[in-house]
C-alpha positions as CSV (number, residue, x, y, z in Angstrom):
1,X,-48.8,29.5,42.1
2,X,-50.5,26.9,44.3
3,X,-48.4,24.6,46.4
4,X,-49.0,21.2,47.7
5,X,-48.2,20.6,51.4
6,X,-46.6,17.2,51.7
7,X,-45.8,14.9,54.7
8,X,-43.2,12.1,54.9
9,X,-43.6,9.8,57.9
10,X,-40.6,8.2,59.6
11,X,-39.4,6.8,62.9
12,X,-35.9,8.3,62.3
13,X,-34.8,11.8,62.8
14,X,-32.8,13.3,60.0
15,X,-32.2,16.6,58.2
16,X,-32.8,15.6,54.6
17,X,-35.3,13.1,53.1
18,X,-33.0,11.3,50.7
19,X,-34.1,9.2,47.7
20,X,-30.9,7.1,48.2
21,X,-32.7,5.2,51.0
22,X,-35.4,4.0,48.5
23,X,-35.7,0.3,48.8
24,X,-34.0,-0.1,52.1
25,X,-37.2,-0.4,54.1
26,X,-39.5,-3.4,54.0
27,X,-42.4,-1.2,52.8
28,X,-40.5,0.0,49.7
29,X,-39.1,-3.4,48.5
30,X,-42.2,-4.0,46.3
31,X,-41.8,-0.6,44.7
32,X,-38.2,-1.4,43.8
33,X,-39.4,-4.5,41.9
34,X,-41.6,-2.3,39.7
35,X,-39.0,0.4,39.1
36,X,-35.5,1.1,40.4
37,X,-36.0,4.9,40.0
38,X,-35.0,6.4,43.3
39,X,-37.8,8.3,45.0
40,X,-39.3,9.2,48.3
41,X,-43.0,8.8,49.3
42,X,-45.0,11.7,50.6
43,X,-48.7,12.1,51.7
44,X,-51.2,15.0,51.7
45,X,-51.9,14.4,55.5
46,X,-49.5,14.3,58.4
47,X,-50.7,10.9,59.6
48,X,-51.0,8.6,56.5
49,X,-53.9,6.2,56.2
50,X,-51.6,3.3,55.6
51,X,-51.5,1.3,58.8
52,X,-47.7,0.8,58.7
53,X,-47.2,4.5,59.1
54,X,-49.9,5.4,61.6
55,X,-47.5,5.2,64.5
56,X,-44.4,7.0,63.1
57,X,-42.7,9.4,65.5
58,X,-42.1,12.1,62.9
59,X,-43.7,13.7,59.9
60,X,-41.4,15.7,57.6
61,X,-43.2,18.6,55.9
62,X,-42.4,20.3,52.6
63,X,-44.3,22.4,50.1
64,X,-43.9,22.0,46.3
65,X,-45.4,23.9,43.4
66,X,-48.3,21.9,41.9
67,X,-47.1,22.3,38.4
68,X,-43.9,20.4,39.3
69,X,-46.0,17.3,40.1
70,X,-47.6,15.3,37.4
71,X,-51.1,14.2,38.5
72,X,-51.4,10.6,37.3
73,X,-55.0,10.4,38.6
74,X,-56.1,13.0,36.1
75,X,-53.4,11.9,33.5
76,X,-54.0,14.8,31.1
77,X,-51.3,13.6,28.7
78,X,-52.6,10.0,28.8
79,X,-49.2,8.8,30.0
80,X,-50.4,5.6,31.6
81,X,-51.6,4.3,28.2
82,X,-48.4,5.5,26.4
83,X,-45.9,3.6,28.6
84,X,-45.7,-0.2,28.8
85,X,-44.2,-0.4,32.3
86,X,-44.2,1.6,35.5
87,X,-40.4,2.0,35.2
88,X,-40.6,3.5,31.7
89,X,-43.3,5.9,32.9
90,X,-41.2,7.0,35.9
91,X,-38.1,7.5,33.7
92,X,-40.2,9.9,31.6
93,X,-41.7,11.7,34.5
94,X,-38.4,12.1,36.3
95,X,-37.1,14.0,33.2
96,X,-40.0,16.4,33.1
97,X,-41.3,16.7,36.7
98,X,-40.1,16.8,40.3
99,X,-42.6,14.1,41.2
100,X,-45.9,12.3,40.5
101,X,-49.1,12.0,42.5
102,X,-51.3,9.0,42.3
103,X,-54.1,7.3,44.2
104,X,-53.5,3.6,44.9
105,X,-56.5,3.3,47.2
106,X,-58.5,5.8,49.1
107,X,-55.6,8.1,49.7
108,X,-53.0,10.0,47.6
109,X,-49.2,9.4,47.4
110,X,-46.7,11.7,46.0
111,X,-43.3,10.4,44.8
112,X,-40.5,12.9,44.7
113,X,-37.4,12.2,42.6
114,X,-35.0,14.4,44.5
115,X,-33.7,14.9,48.0
116,X,-35.8,17.3,50.0
117,X,-34.8,19.4,52.9
118,X,-38.0,19.6,55.0
119,X,-39.4,23.0,56.0
120,X,-40.7,21.6,59.3
121,X,-40.4,18.4,61.3
122,X,-43.5,17.4,63.4
123,X,-42.8,15.2,66.4
124,X,-45.9,13.3,67.2
125,X,-46.7,13.1,70.9
126,X,-49.3,10.3,70.7
127,X,-46.7,7.7,71.9
128,X,-46.7,8.5,75.6
129,X,-47.7,5.4,77.5
130,X,-50.0,6.0,80.5
131,X,-49.6,3.8,83.5
């Protein structure tokens, strides 16, 4: 079984990436408006392309079986056409999958619906200031 290696950027150090923190940061407030389903956001690379995360101190790493993630980009079951709202789609996906992968721009995002204990925490050293 193939696994996806995922990265969750953060400036805070913690042991578990918890979905309960969904909506507490400015960058997830818009996502709360589309659906209240609690989820964490992960990337396929350790330094995400979104500018807001480029300077995060940590990347939390996990691996998850591909078959547990629904690929909305491929959308083999045509779910995006079957559900009227993003919230209804996420309710359905949460019942059947551990998460969903989609491509909002030129990068992929994976939303996971459960708390994750990372297998590794990368501390980025690119923040040292040279004088």
